[in-house]
A tleap script that builds the chain and sets N, CA, C and O, in Angstrom:
source leaprc.protein.ff14SB
mol = sequence {
  NMET ALA LEU LEU SER ARG GLU GLU ILE LEU
  LYS VAL ALA ARG GLY SER GLN LEU GLU ILE
  LEU GLU HIE GLU ILE ASP PRO LEU ILE GLN
  GLN ILE GLN ASP VAL LEU THR TYR ALA GLN
  ARG VAL LYS ILE ILE ALA SER ASP ILE HIE
  GLU PRO SER THR LYS ASN VAL ASN VAL TYR
  ARG CYS ASP THR ILE VAL SER SER ASP ALA
  GLU ALA ILE LEU LYS ARG ALA PRO GLU ARG
  GLU GLY ASP PHE PHE VAL VAL PRO MET ILE
  LEU ASP ASN CASN
}
set mol.1.N position { 77.925 83.401 -32.934 }
set mol.1.CA position { 78.512 82.486 -32.292 }
set mol.1.C position { 80.208 83.192 -31.648 }
set mol.1.O position { 81.232 83.682 -32.126 }
set mol.2.N position { 79.652 82.847 -30.333 }
set mol.2.CA position { 80.729 83.353 -29.705 }
set mol.2.C position { 81.457 82.696 -29.982 }
set mol.2.O position { 81.323 81.473 -30.031 }
set mol.3.N position { 83.071 83.722 -30.412 }
set mol.3.CA position { 84.417 82.858 -30.045 }
set mol.3.C position { 85.014 83.063 -28.574 }
set mol.3.O position { 84.911 83.878 -27.657 }
set mol.4.N position { 85.741 81.795 -28.873 }
set mol.4.CA position { 86.820 81.490 -27.675 }
set mol.4.C position { 87.605 82.380 -27.930 }
set mol.4.O position { 88.140 82.929 -28.893 }
set mol.5.N position { 87.536 82.431 -26.145 }
set mol.5.CA position { 88.189 82.787 -25.860 }
set mol.5.C position { 89.811 82.121 -24.992 }
set mol.5.O position { 89.905 81.159 -24.230 }
set mol.6.N position { 90.606 82.811 -25.349 }
set mol.6.CA position { 92.471 81.409 -25.131 }
set mol.6.C position { 92.463 81.264 -24.334 }
set mol.6.O position { 93.471 80.638 -24.007 }
set mol.7.N position { 91.391 81.616 -23.000 }
set mol.7.CA position { 91.728 81.187 -21.444 }
set mol.7.C position { 91.105 79.815 -21.713 }
set mol.7.O position { 91.758 78.947 -21.133 }
set mol.8.N position { 89.883 79.239 -22.514 }
set mol.8.CA position { 88.878 78.501 -23.278 }
set mol.8.C position { 90.049 77.649 -23.601 }
set mol.8.O position { 90.301 76.593 -23.020 }
set mol.9.N position { 90.933 78.304 -24.817 }
set mol.9.CA position { 91.717 77.346 -24.895 }
set mol.9.C position { 93.129 76.329 -24.299 }
set mol.9.O position { 93.502 75.157 -24.352 }
set mol.10.N position { 93.628 77.790 -23.663 }
set mol.10.CA position { 94.516 76.717 -22.048 }
set mol.10.C position { 94.196 76.072 -21.028 }
set mol.10.O position { 94.875 75.723 -20.062 }
set mol.11.N position { 92.452 75.826 -21.429 }
set mol.11.CA position { 92.020 75.018 -19.896 }
set mol.11.C position { 91.532 73.727 -20.504 }
set mol.11.O position { 91.424 72.692 -19.846 }
set mol.12.N position { 91.251 73.824 -21.740 }
set mol.12.CA position { 90.867 72.494 -22.721 }
set mol.12.C position { 92.442 72.140 -22.493 }
set mol.12.O position { 92.637 71.211 -21.709 }
set mol.13.N position { 93.579 72.746 -23.062 }
set mol.13.CA position { 94.540 72.229 -23.208 }
set mol.13.C position { 95.601 71.334 -22.161 }
set mol.13.O position { 96.358 70.435 -22.527 }
set mol.14.N position { 95.404 71.905 -20.608 }
set mol.14.CA position { 95.500 71.347 -19.780 }
set mol.14.C position { 94.724 70.040 -19.149 }
set mol.14.O position { 95.077 69.083 -18.460 }
set mol.15.N position { 93.783 70.381 -19.594 }
set mol.15.CA position { 92.384 69.070 -19.123 }
set mol.15.C position { 93.100 67.768 -20.382 }
set mol.15.O position { 92.914 66.551 -20.351 }
set mol.16.N position { 93.633 68.288 -21.038 }
set mol.16.CA position { 94.047 67.273 -22.232 }
set mol.16.C position { 94.859 67.415 -21.834 }
set mol.16.O position { 94.473 68.508 -21.417 }
set mol.17.N position { 95.655 67.371 -21.539 }
set mol.17.CA position { 97.579 68.059 -20.651 }
set mol.17.C position { 98.079 67.712 -22.346 }
set mol.17.O position { 98.406 66.733 -23.017 }
set mol.18.N position { 97.933 68.887 -22.479 }
set mol.18.CA position { 98.586 69.210 -24.522 }
set mol.18.C position { 99.183 70.654 -24.389 }
set mol.18.O position { 98.659 71.753 -24.208 }
set mol.19.N position { 100.414 70.256 -24.540 }
set mol.19.CA position { 101.238 72.010 -24.445 }
set mol.19.C position { 100.749 72.962 -25.816 }
set mol.19.O position { 100.383 72.833 -26.984 }
set mol.20.N position { 100.895 73.509 -25.269 }
set mol.20.CA position { 100.836 74.889 -26.822 }
set mol.20.C position { 101.577 75.667 -26.131 }
set mol.20.O position { 101.706 75.525 -24.915 }
set mol.21.N position { 102.236 76.708 -26.902 }
set mol.21.CA position { 102.756 77.381 -27.287 }
set mol.21.C position { 102.501 79.025 -27.372 }
set mol.21.O position { 101.760 79.525 -28.218 }
set mol.22.N position { 102.806 79.347 -26.950 }
set mol.22.CA position { 102.436 81.113 -27.524 }
set mol.22.C position { 102.052 81.588 -28.536 }
set mol.22.O position { 101.063 82.252 -28.846 }
set mol.23.N position { 102.820 81.243 -29.004 }
set mol.23.CA position { 102.421 81.640 -31.278 }
set mol.23.C position { 101.143 80.102 -31.668 }
set mol.23.O position { 100.851 79.852 -32.838 }
set mol.24.N position { 100.615 79.351 -30.603 }
set mol.24.CA position { 100.625 78.699 -31.350 }
set mol.24.C position { 98.335 78.866 -30.537 }
set mol.24.O position { 97.362 78.240 -30.957 }
set mol.25.N position { 98.358 79.332 -30.031 }
set mol.25.CA position { 97.199 79.695 -29.250 }
set mol.25.C position { 96.390 80.364 -30.539 }
set mol.25.O position { 95.358 79.751 -30.813 }
set mol.26.N position { 96.696 81.582 -31.427 }
set mol.26.CA position { 95.455 82.778 -31.741 }
set mol.26.C position { 95.388 81.858 -32.877 }
set mol.26.O position { 94.270 81.768 -33.385 }
set mol.27.N position { 96.474 81.040 -33.477 }
set mol.27.CA position { 95.999 80.341 -34.940 }
set mol.27.C position { 94.924 79.218 -34.754 }
set mol.27.O position { 94.302 78.679 -35.670 }
set mol.28.N position { 94.800 78.937 -33.329 }
set mol.28.CA position { 93.951 77.474 -32.818 }
set mol.28.C position { 93.300 77.693 -32.744 }
set mol.28.O position { 92.430 77.012 -33.287 }
set mol.29.N position { 92.984 78.655 -32.144 }
set mol.29.CA position { 91.118 79.709 -31.469 }
set mol.29.C position { 90.701 79.864 -32.882 }
set mol.29.O position { 89.726 79.195 -33.224 }
set mol.30.N position { 91.294 80.664 -33.806 }
set mol.30.CA position { 90.904 80.707 -35.409 }
set mol.30.C position { 90.370 79.326 -36.118 }
set mol.30.O position { 89.301 79.565 -36.679 }
set mol.31.N position { 90.787 77.908 -36.278 }
set mol.31.CA position { 90.804 76.682 -36.860 }
set mol.31.C position { 89.912 75.523 -35.363 }
set mol.31.O position { 89.290 74.553 -35.796 }
set mol.32.N position { 89.920 75.648 -34.340 }
set mol.32.CA position { 88.665 75.693 -33.982 }
set mol.32.C position { 87.571 76.614 -34.046 }
set mol.32.O position { 86.528 76.195 -33.546 }
set mol.33.N position { 87.549 77.783 -34.546 }
set mol.33.CA position { 86.413 78.747 -34.488 }
set mol.33.C position { 85.754 78.295 -35.972 }
set mol.33.O position { 84.531 78.369 -36.089 }
set mol.34.N position { 86.378 77.937 -36.836 }
set mol.34.CA position { 86.312 77.404 -38.165 }
set mol.34.C position { 85.514 76.370 -38.033 }
set mol.34.O position { 84.546 76.342 -38.793 }
set mol.35.N position { 85.667 75.373 -37.162 }
set mol.35.CA position { 84.918 74.035 -37.330 }
set mol.35.C position { 83.851 73.615 -37.128 }
set mol.35.O position { 83.096 72.752 -37.576 }
set mol.36.N position { 83.893 74.796 -35.918 }
set mol.36.CA position { 82.150 75.621 -34.899 }
set mol.36.C position { 81.855 75.786 -36.062 }
set mol.36.O position { 81.029 74.945 -36.417 }
set mol.37.N position { 82.076 76.328 -36.671 }
set mol.37.CA position { 81.280 76.972 -37.419 }
set mol.37.C position { 80.747 76.306 -38.703 }
set mol.37.O position { 79.549 76.316 -38.987 }
set mol.38.N position { 81.808 75.657 -39.557 }
set mol.38.CA position { 81.187 74.620 -40.255 }
set mol.38.C position { 79.959 73.825 -39.881 }
set mol.38.O position { 78.985 73.644 -40.612 }
set mol.39.N position { 80.152 73.300 -38.457 }
set mol.39.CA position { 79.695 72.034 -37.615 }
set mol.39.C position { 77.568 73.191 -37.235 }
set mol.39.O position { 76.462 72.675 -37.395 }
set mol.40.N position { 77.680 73.785 -37.046 }
set mol.40.CA position { 76.886 74.969 -36.590 }
set mol.40.C position { 75.969 75.055 -38.326 }
set mol.40.O position { 74.741 75.039 -38.243 }
set mol.41.N position { 76.428 75.118 -39.403 }
set mol.41.CA position { 75.958 75.645 -40.569 }
set mol.41.C position { 75.931 73.697 -40.917 }
set mol.41.O position { 76.022 73.677 -42.144 }
set mol.42.N position { 75.889 72.865 -40.652 }
set mol.42.CA position { 75.169 71.533 -41.197 }
set mol.42.C position { 74.756 71.016 -40.298 }
set mol.42.O position { 74.708 69.790 -40.394 }
set mol.43.N position { 74.199 71.709 -38.848 }
set mol.43.CA position { 72.829 71.762 -38.133 }
set mol.43.C position { 71.909 71.945 -38.945 }
set mol.43.O position { 71.075 71.104 -39.279 }
set mol.44.N position { 72.055 73.895 -39.604 }
set mol.44.CA position { 70.840 73.929 -40.102 }
set mol.44.C position { 70.286 73.112 -40.874 }
set mol.44.O position { 69.148 72.642 -40.885 }
set mol.45.N position { 71.728 72.881 -41.938 }
set mol.45.CA position { 71.257 72.180 -43.281 }
set mol.45.C position { 70.153 71.355 -43.060 }
set mol.45.O position { 69.047 71.311 -43.599 }
set mol.46.N position { 71.099 70.169 -41.413 }
set mol.46.CA position { 70.538 69.565 -41.053 }
set mol.46.C position { 68.748 69.686 -41.265 }
set mol.46.O position { 67.913 68.945 -41.784 }
set mol.47.N position { 68.677 71.237 -40.458 }
set mol.47.CA position { 66.959 70.793 -39.324 }
set mol.47.C position { 66.049 70.888 -40.256 }
set mol.47.O position { 64.871 70.728 -39.935 }
set mol.48.N position { 66.516 71.260 -42.047 }
set mol.48.CA position { 65.946 71.830 -43.043 }
set mol.48.C position { 65.305 70.166 -43.621 }
set mol.48.O position { 64.113 70.032 -43.897 }
set mol.49.N position { 65.994 69.370 -43.697 }
set mol.49.CA position { 65.918 67.898 -44.492 }
set mol.49.C position { 64.204 67.183 -43.262 }
set mol.49.O position { 64.401 66.729 -42.135 }
set mol.50.N position { 63.397 67.241 -43.616 }
set mol.50.CA position { 62.693 66.337 -43.263 }
set mol.50.C position { 62.725 64.564 -43.598 }
set mol.50.O position { 63.176 63.783 -44.436 }
set mol.51.N position { 62.272 64.563 -42.881 }
set mol.51.CA position { 62.631 63.063 -42.810 }
set mol.51.C position { 61.155 62.378 -43.157 }
set mol.51.O position { 60.248 62.914 -42.520 }
set mol.52.N position { 60.637 61.066 -44.233 }
set mol.52.CA position { 59.235 60.496 -43.881 }
set mol.52.C position { 59.116 59.903 -42.988 }
set mol.52.O position { 59.784 59.138 -42.292 }
set mol.53.N position { 57.591 60.558 -43.050 }
set mol.53.CA position { 57.011 59.633 -41.375 }
set mol.53.C position { 57.250 58.161 -41.205 }
set mol.53.O position { 57.362 57.617 -40.107 }
set mol.54.N position { 57.355 57.257 -42.931 }
set mol.54.CA position { 57.272 56.299 -42.793 }
set mol.54.C position { 58.709 55.510 -42.941 }
set mol.54.O position { 59.521 56.417 -43.125 }
set mol.55.N position { 59.387 54.299 -42.949 }
set mol.55.CA position { 60.790 54.076 -43.812 }
set mol.55.C position { 60.294 53.154 -44.777 }
set mol.55.O position { 59.086 52.941 -44.884 }
set mol.56.N position { 60.872 52.777 -45.256 }
set mol.56.CA position { 61.373 51.291 -46.251 }
set mol.56.C position { 59.736 51.650 -47.457 }
set mol.56.O position { 58.974 50.713 -47.695 }
set mol.57.N position { 59.539 52.687 -47.893 }
set mol.57.CA position { 58.542 52.706 -48.525 }
set mol.57.C position { 58.875 52.696 -50.180 }
set mol.57.O position { 59.715 53.400 -50.741 }
set mol.58.N position { 58.017 51.740 -50.782 }
set mol.58.CA position { 57.927 51.345 -52.275 }
set mol.58.C position { 57.642 51.998 -52.827 }
set mol.58.O position { 56.441 51.895 -53.075 }
set mol.59.N position { 58.551 53.530 -53.700 }
set mol.59.CA position { 57.781 53.615 -54.664 }
set mol.59.C position { 57.420 53.309 -56.121 }
set mol.59.O position { 56.800 53.994 -56.934 }
set mol.60.N position { 58.231 51.537 -56.282 }
set mol.60.CA position { 58.433 51.420 -57.603 }
set mol.60.C position { 56.514 50.695 -58.113 }
set mol.60.O position { 56.115 50.468 -59.255 }
set mol.61.N position { 55.848 50.540 -56.982 }
set mol.61.CA position { 54.968 49.783 -57.505 }
set mol.61.C position { 54.744 49.348 -56.049 }
set mol.61.O position { 55.584 49.138 -55.173 }
set mol.62.N position { 52.910 49.234 -55.988 }
set mol.62.CA position { 52.556 49.062 -55.199 }
set mol.62.C position { 52.383 47.327 -54.497 }
set mol.62.O position { 51.965 46.440 -55.241 }
set mol.63.N position { 52.739 47.026 -53.082 }
set mol.63.CA position { 52.433 46.234 -53.009 }
set mol.63.C position { 51.075 45.691 -53.129 }
set mol.63.O position { 50.038 46.325 -53.326 }
set mol.64.N position { 51.304 43.808 -52.908 }
set mol.64.CA position { 50.688 43.378 -53.343 }
set mol.64.C position { 50.163 41.906 -52.372 }
set mol.64.O position { 51.176 41.268 -52.087 }
set mol.65.N position { 48.872 41.223 -51.806 }
set mol.65.CA position { 50.005 40.173 -50.737 }
set mol.65.C position { 49.857 38.696 -52.208 }
set mol.65.O position { 48.969 38.703 -53.059 }
set mol.66.N position { 50.709 37.867 -52.130 }
set mol.66.CA position { 50.058 36.816 -53.184 }
set mol.66.C position { 50.321 35.683 -52.216 }
set mol.66.O position { 51.484 35.637 -51.815 }
set mol.67.N position { 49.460 34.717 -51.733 }
set mol.67.CA position { 49.365 33.747 -51.446 }
set mol.67.C position { 50.358 32.560 -53.309 }
set mol.67.O position { 50.354 32.528 -54.540 }
set mol.68.N position { 51.134 31.721 -51.768 }
set mol.68.CA position { 51.350 30.242 -52.260 }
set mol.68.C position { 51.429 29.366 -51.585 }
set mol.68.O position { 51.257 29.225 -50.374 }
set mol.69.N position { 51.876 28.314 -52.863 }
set mol.69.CA position { 51.679 27.260 -51.718 }
set mol.69.C position { 52.544 26.263 -51.581 }
set mol.69.O position { 52.804 25.338 -52.351 }
set mol.70.N position { 53.003 26.553 -50.446 }
set mol.70.CA position { 54.099 25.913 -49.482 }
set mol.70.C position { 54.243 24.975 -49.543 }
set mol.70.O position { 55.367 24.615 -49.194 }
set mol.71.N position { 53.065 23.644 -50.111 }
set mol.71.CA position { 53.307 22.174 -50.119 }
set mol.71.C position { 53.739 22.358 -50.299 }
set mol.71.O position { 54.631 22.452 -49.456 }
set mol.72.N position { 54.175 22.937 -52.132 }
set mol.72.CA position { 55.016 22.694 -53.305 }
set mol.72.C position { 56.249 22.661 -53.148 }
set mol.72.O position { 56.975 21.856 -53.730 }
set mol.73.N position { 56.903 24.098 -51.817 }
set mol.73.CA position { 57.745 23.640 -51.526 }
set mol.73.C position { 58.472 22.507 -50.705 }
set mol.73.O position { 59.335 21.731 -51.116 }
set mol.74.N position { 58.082 22.569 -49.818 }
set mol.74.CA position { 57.736 21.286 -48.230 }
set mol.74.C position { 58.533 20.547 -49.436 }
set mol.74.O position { 59.660 20.869 -49.813 }
set mol.75.N position { 57.596 19.306 -50.071 }
set mol.75.CA position { 57.131 18.766 -50.637 }
set mol.75.C position { 58.341 17.904 -51.715 }
set mol.75.O position { 58.378 16.874 -52.389 }
set mol.76.N position { 59.476 19.357 -51.283 }
set mol.76.CA position { 60.794 19.187 -51.629 }
set mol.76.C position { 61.807 18.537 -50.398 }
set mol.76.O position { 62.764 17.767 -50.475 }
set mol.77.N position { 61.275 19.080 -49.454 }
set mol.77.CA position { 62.194 19.079 -48.677 }
set mol.77.C position { 63.108 17.488 -47.932 }
set mol.77.O position { 62.590 16.923 -46.969 }
set mol.78.N position { 63.919 17.164 -48.299 }
set mol.78.CA position { 64.812 15.712 -47.970 }
set mol.78.C position { 63.888 15.032 -46.530 }
set mol.78.O position { 63.848 13.858 -46.162 }
set mol.79.N position { 63.251 16.163 -45.965 }
set mol.79.CA position { 63.403 15.814 -44.357 }
set mol.79.C position { 62.228 16.912 -43.458 }
set mol.79.O position { 62.814 17.970 -43.228 }
set mol.80.N position { 60.777 16.935 -42.912 }
set mol.80.CA position { 60.226 18.273 -42.855 }
set mol.80.C position { 59.541 17.361 -41.883 }
set mol.80.O position { 59.591 16.131 -41.922 }
set mol.81.N position { 58.703 18.307 -40.743 }
set mol.81.CA position { 58.602 18.133 -39.486 }
set mol.81.C position { 56.592 19.141 -39.499 }
set mol.81.O position { 56.645 20.325 -39.167 }
set mol.82.N position { 55.411 18.680 -39.796 }
set mol.82.CA position { 55.240 19.654 -39.736 }
set mol.82.C position { 54.924 20.452 -40.587 }
set mol.82.O position { 54.266 19.801 -41.398 }
set mol.83.N position { 55.019 22.082 -41.106 }
set mol.83.CA position { 55.482 22.427 -42.139 }
set mol.83.C position { 56.386 23.449 -42.044 }
set mol.83.O position { 56.385 24.579 -42.533 }
set mol.84.N position { 57.734 22.438 -40.804 }
set mol.84.CA position { 58.727 23.760 -41.814 }
set mol.84.C position { 60.222 22.074 -42.476 }
set mol.84.O position { 60.171 20.884 -42.789 }
set mol.85.N position { 61.199 23.114 -42.333 }
set mol.85.CA position { 61.783 21.908 -42.786 }
set mol.85.C position { 62.967 21.486 -41.754 }
set mol.85.O position { 63.396 22.382 -41.027 }
set mol.86.N position { 63.469 20.312 -41.651 }
set mol.86.CA position { 64.304 19.842 -41.126 }
set mol.86.C position { 65.077 19.363 -41.258 }
set mol.86.O position { 65.191 18.313 -41.891 }
set mol.87.N position { 66.314 20.268 -40.421 }
set mol.87.CA position { 68.088 20.625 -41.304 }
set mol.87.C position { 68.820 20.313 -39.784 }
set mol.87.O position { 68.499 20.493 -38.609 }
set mol.88.N position { 70.025 19.723 -40.530 }
set mol.88.CA position { 70.346 19.304 -39.147 }
set mol.88.C position { 71.389 19.607 -38.592 }
set mol.88.O position { 72.453 19.781 -39.186 }
set mol.89.N position { 71.155 19.747 -36.944 }
set mol.89.CA position { 72.093 20.696 -35.976 }
set mol.89.C position { 73.450 21.338 -36.271 }
set mol.89.O position { 74.135 20.523 -36.890 }
set mol.90.N position { 73.911 22.152 -36.124 }
set mol.90.CA position { 75.089 22.458 -36.603 }
set mol.90.C position { 76.611 22.647 -35.226 }
set mol.90.O position { 77.781 22.267 -35.205 }
set mol.91.N position { 75.516 23.604 -34.056 }
set mol.91.CA position { 76.294 23.575 -33.338 }
set mol.91.C position { 75.862 22.815 -32.123 }
set mol.91.O position { 74.671 22.518 -32.217 }
set mol.92.N position { 76.529 22.317 -30.799 }
set mol.92.CA position { 76.771 21.744 -29.521 }
set mol.92.C position { 75.877 23.061 -28.669 }
set mol.92.O position { 75.636 24.243 -28.912 }
set mol.93.N position { 75.615 22.251 -27.738 }
set mol.93.CA position { 74.584 22.618 -26.897 }
set mol.93.C position { 75.284 22.402 -25.924 }
set mol.93.O position { 74.663 22.771 -24.928 }
set mol.94.N position { 76.531 21.884 -25.590 }
set mol.94.CA position { 77.377 21.890 -24.929 }
set mol.94.C position { 78.096 23.503 -24.329 }
set mol.94.O position { 79.067 23.503 -23.572 }
savepdb mol mol.pdb
quit
């Protein structure tokens, strides 16, 4: 990875309106270089991780469709309209 130059650091500092003293430049170059090196390592490691082609895979059991009797639940509703529960309005349409 290419090292950062003093000019690049000073240009970024000027653009960010930061004042960098002369004795702070070399340590700052090293610190930024360390961060960039670390980011490059993370990028390499992340590229080795393979995402599964499908998401939300259930690895514990097979999914099976089980039919249920909706009428048993719907007849317990205080009010219904067809195959739906009727609930009181809680938001005003204004």
